[in-house]
C-alpha positions as CSV (number, residue, x, y, z in Angstrom):
1,M,130.9,130.2,147.2
2,S,128.5,128.0,145.4
3,E,129.2,129.8,142.1
4,Q,132.9,129.1,142.4
5,N,132.2,125.5,143.1
6,S,130.0,125.1,140.1
7,E,132.6,126.7,137.8
8,S,135.3,124.4,139.1
9,Q,133.4,121.3,138.2
10,P,134.8,119.5,135.0
11,V,132.6,119.7,131.9
12,R,131.5,116.2,130.9
13,A,131.3,115.3,127.2
14,P,127.8,114.2,126.0
15,S,127.4,110.4,126.3
16,K,127.6,108.5,123.0
17,K,125.6,105.6,124.3
18,P,122.1,106.9,123.2
19,L,123.4,107.4,119.6
20,L,125.1,104.0,119.5
21,S,121.9,102.4,120.8
22,I,119.8,104.0,118.0
23,I,122.3,102.8,115.4
24,A,122.3,99.3,116.8
25,I,118.5,99.2,116.8
26,A,118.4,100.4,113.2
27,V,120.9,97.7,112.1
28,L,119.2,94.9,114.0
29,T,115.8,95.9,112.6
30,T,117.1,95.4,109.1
31,A,119.4,92.4,109.7
32,V,117.3,90.2,112.0
33,P,114.3,89.7,109.7
34,Y,116.7,88.7,106.9
35,L,118.5,86.2,109.1
36,M,115.3,84.8,110.4
37,Y,113.7,84.3,107.0
38,Y,116.7,83.1,105.0
39,T,118.5,81.0,107.7
40,G,115.5,79.9,109.8
41,L,117.2,81.2,113.0
42,W,114.8,81.9,115.8
43,I,111.7,81.0,113.7
44,P,109.4,78.2,114.9
45,A,108.9,75.4,112.4
46,A,105.3,76.3,112.0
47,T,106.2,79.7,110.5
48,T,109.0,78.9,108.2
49,N,108.9,79.6,104.4
50,E,106.4,77.8,102.2
51,G,108.4,78.0,99.0
52,I,111.7,76.3,98.1
53,L,114.5,78.0,99.9
54,L,117.6,78.5,97.8
55,Q,120.5,77.4,100.0
56,E,122.5,80.4,98.8
57,P,120.7,83.5,97.5
58,V,121.6,84.4,93.9
59,L,122.5,88.0,93.2
60,I,121.0,89.2,89.9
61,D,121.3,92.9,90.3
62,S,124.1,93.0,87.6
63,F,122.3,90.7,85.1
64,D,121.4,92.0,81.7
65,F,117.8,93.1,81.5
66,R,116.3,94.8,78.5
67,K,112.9,96.2,77.7
68,A,110.9,95.1,74.7
69,D,112.3,98.0,72.6
70,G,115.9,96.9,73.4
71,S,116.7,99.7,75.9
72,A,118.4,98.7,79.2
73,W,116.5,98.1,82.4
74,D,118.8,98.3,85.4
75,L,117.6,96.3,88.3
76,A,119.9,98.0,90.7
77,A,118.4,101.4,89.8
78,Q,114.8,100.3,90.4
79,E,112.7,101.0,93.5
80,P,113.4,98.4,96.2
81,R,110.6,95.9,95.9
82,F,110.1,92.2,96.2
83,R,110.0,90.7,92.7
84,L,108.6,87.5,91.2
85,F,110.6,86.5,88.1
86,F,109.3,84.1,85.4
87,P,112.5,83.4,83.3
88,V,111.4,81.5,80.2
89,I,113.3,80.1,77.2
90,G,111.0,79.7,74.3
91,E,107.2,79.3,74.7
92,C,105.1,79.7,77.9
93,D,103.0,76.6,78.0
94,E,99.7,75.9,79.9
95,V,101.5,75.3,83.2
96,C,103.5,78.5,82.8
97,R,100.3,80.5,82.1
98,D,98.5,78.9,85.0
99,N,101.4,80.1,87.3
100,I,101.2,83.6,85.9
101,Y,97.5,83.6,86.6
102,L,98.0,82.3,90.1
103,V,100.5,85.1,90.8
104,R,98.1,87.7,89.6
105,Q,95.4,86.4,92.0
106,V,97.9,86.5,94.9
107,D,98.7,90.1,93.9
108,T,95.0,91.0,94.1
109,R,94.7,89.4,97.5
110,L,97.6,91.4,98.8
111,G,95.5,94.5,98.4
112,K,97.5,97.7,99.1
113,D,100.6,95.6,99.9
114,G,100.6,94.5,96.3
115,A,102.5,97.7,95.4
116,Q,105.5,96.3,97.2
117,V,105.7,93.3,94.8
118,E,106.5,93.4,91.1
119,R,105.8,90.5,88.7
120,I,108.3,90.2,85.8
121,Y,108.0,87.9,82.8
122,L,111.6,87.4,81.5
123,Q,112.0,86.1,78.0
124,L,115.4,84.5,77.8
125,G,117.4,84.1,74.6
126,E,116.5,85.3,71.1
127,Q,113.2,83.4,70.8
128,E,110.0,85.2,71.7
129,D,106.5,83.9,72.5
130,A,104.6,86.6,70.6
131,E,101.2,85.2,71.6
132,L,102.1,85.3,75.3
133,R,103.4,88.8,75.0
134,E,100.0,89.9,73.5
135,L,98.2,88.1,76.3
136,L,100.3,89.9,78.9
137,E,99.6,93.3,77.3
138,A,95.9,92.6,77.2
139,E,95.2,90.8,80.5
140,Y,98.3,91.4,82.7
141,P,99.1,95.1,82.3
142,R,100.9,95.3,85.6
143,M,103.3,92.5,84.7
144,I,106.6,93.8,83.4
145,Y,107.9,92.2,80.2
146,L,111.7,92.1,79.9
147,R,114.3,90.2,77.9
148,G,117.4,88.6,79.4
149,E,120.5,86.5,78.8
150,A,119.8,82.7,79.2
151,S,123.5,82.0,79.9
152,Q,123.5,84.2,83.0
153,W,120.5,82.4,84.5
154,R,121.8,79.0,83.6
155,E,125.2,79.6,85.2
156,A,123.7,81.3,88.3
157,L,121.3,78.5,89.0
158,A,123.4,75.5,87.9
159,G,124.2,72.9,90.5
160,K,121.3,73.7,92.8
161,P,119.6,70.4,93.6
162,E,116.7,72.1,95.4
163,I,115.3,73.5,92.2
164,A,114.6,72.4,88.6
165,A,116.0,75.5,86.8
166,R,114.4,74.4,83.5
167,F,113.3,77.9,82.5
168,D,110.0,76.8,81.1
169,G,107.7,78.9,83.4
170,H,106.9,75.8,85.6
171,E,109.2,77.4,88.2
172,Y,109.4,81.0,89.2
173,Y,111.6,82.9,91.6
174,L,111.2,85.5,94.4
175,S,113.9,88.1,94.8
176,H,114.3,90.2,97.9
177,R,114.4,94.0,97.7
178,Y,118.1,94.2,97.4
179,G,118.1,92.0,94.2
180,A,118.8,88.4,95.2
181,L,116.8,85.3,94.3
182,A,116.0,83.6,97.6
183,M,112.9,81.4,97.0
184,A,111.5,79.3,94.2
185,Y,107.9,78.1,93.5
186,N,106.3,75.8,91.0
187,E,102.9,74.4,90.0
188,E,102.8,72.4,93.2
189,H,102.7,75.5,95.3
190,S,99.3,77.0,96.0
191,G,98.4,80.7,96.0
192,N,97.9,80.6,99.7
193,Q,101.5,79.4,100.2
194,L,102.9,82.2,98.1
195,L,100.7,84.7,99.8
196,E,101.9,83.6,103.2
197,D,105.5,84.1,102.2
198,L,104.9,87.5,100.7
199,K,102.9,88.7,103.7
200,F,105.7,87.5,106.0
201,L,108.4,89.3,104.0
202,I,106.4,92.5,103.8
203,R,105.6,92.5,107.4
204,T,109.1,91.8,108.6
205,S,110.7,94.3,106.2
206,N,108.6,97.3,107.0
């Protein structure tokens, strides 16, 4: 009798709720840190960014990047990392070099997390600072040297009152892992300020 009753019971399809819950958690884990950092939502004032927040992130994944030998360097094809860009037209003066040195010190202080951040010196236009390139090769071997199109950067950062966008190395930019400039820093920012922002991004993105 009991066997007949059990056979007559309808077979229930497996619930989709656990799967949907897992997907929702995965999406939120990725989206919430982004929203918190770049919009300020749900973040106490004491823990907001130290750098200059770009009001609208600037996508650069399709920009023209070339290595020193002229071959293409495709940002979209690179490993997802946070990147600090130094886009410079012409020569890198003393302030520019001081910023490069400061960023190297921050990289050292990040320790093992430094592998999640790349530093890129981007020579814009046809001019080249040969002395600076030699300095990078000798003293900053982990800093990537690339060339780029000045017009792309001028157009992308034009009309943004929150930044100078002079491309003299006095101002440098932080891009998120997916290839968008989101923050700017200049000679008025300390190494501790940059370090705090990078630590926050790394911590909330892992």
